[in-house]
C-alpha positions as CSV (number, residue, x, y, z in Angstrom):
1,M,16.6,19.3,16.9
2,K,17.1,20.0,20.6
3,M,14.7,23.0,20.4
4,N,12.0,20.8,19.0
5,E,12.4,18.3,21.8
6,K,12.1,21.0,24.4
7,I,9.0,22.4,22.8
8,Y,7.5,18.9,22.6
9,K,8.2,18.3,26.3
10,V,6.7,21.6,27.3
11,M,3.6,21.0,25.3
12,D,3.3,17.5,26.7
13,G,3.6,18.8,30.3
14,A,1.1,21.6,29.6
15,G,-1.4,19.1,28.1
16,L,-1.1,16.7,30.9
17,T,-1.5,19.4,33.5
18,S,-4.6,20.7,31.7
19,L,-6.1,17.3,31.6
20,V,-5.5,16.6,35.3
21,L,-6.9,20.0,36.3
22,G,-10.0,19.4,34.2
23,I,-10.7,16.0,35.8
24,V,-10.2,17.5,39.3
25,T,-12.6,20.4,38.4
26,I,-15.3,18.0,37.2
27,I,-15.0,15.8,40.3
28,F,-15.1,18.9,42.6
29,G,-18.1,20.2,40.7
30,V,-20.1,17.0,40.9
31,T,-19.2,16.5,44.6
32,T,-20.3,20.1,45.4
33,G,-23.6,19.6,43.4
34,V,-24.4,16.4,45.3
35,L,-23.8,18.0,48.7
36,L,-25.9,21.0,47.8
37,I,-28.8,18.8,46.7
38,I,-28.6,16.8,50.0
39,N,-28.5,19.9,52.1
40,A,-31.5,21.4,50.2
41,A,-33.5,18.2,50.8
42,K,-32.7,18.4,54.5
43,I,-33.8,22.0,54.7
44,L,-37.1,21.3,52.8
45,K,-37.8,18.3,55.1
46,A,-37.2,20.5,58.2
47,K,-39.3,23.3,56.8
48,K,-42.3,20.9,56.4
49,G,-41.9,19.9,60.1
50,I,-42.0,23.5,61.2
51,L,-44.9,24.7,59.2
52,I,-47.3,21.8,60.0
């Protein structure tokens, strides 16, 4: 029985770690995407001012 408890604890820790890393990755990806869109908008706005 002790071996089953150890396996359960390891699987529980691995599952929790995977879940947390997945959430952090999603948040990082969304934040990066938003920052890239904002910077692209600034560049396009500056480009219009230079060309006209």
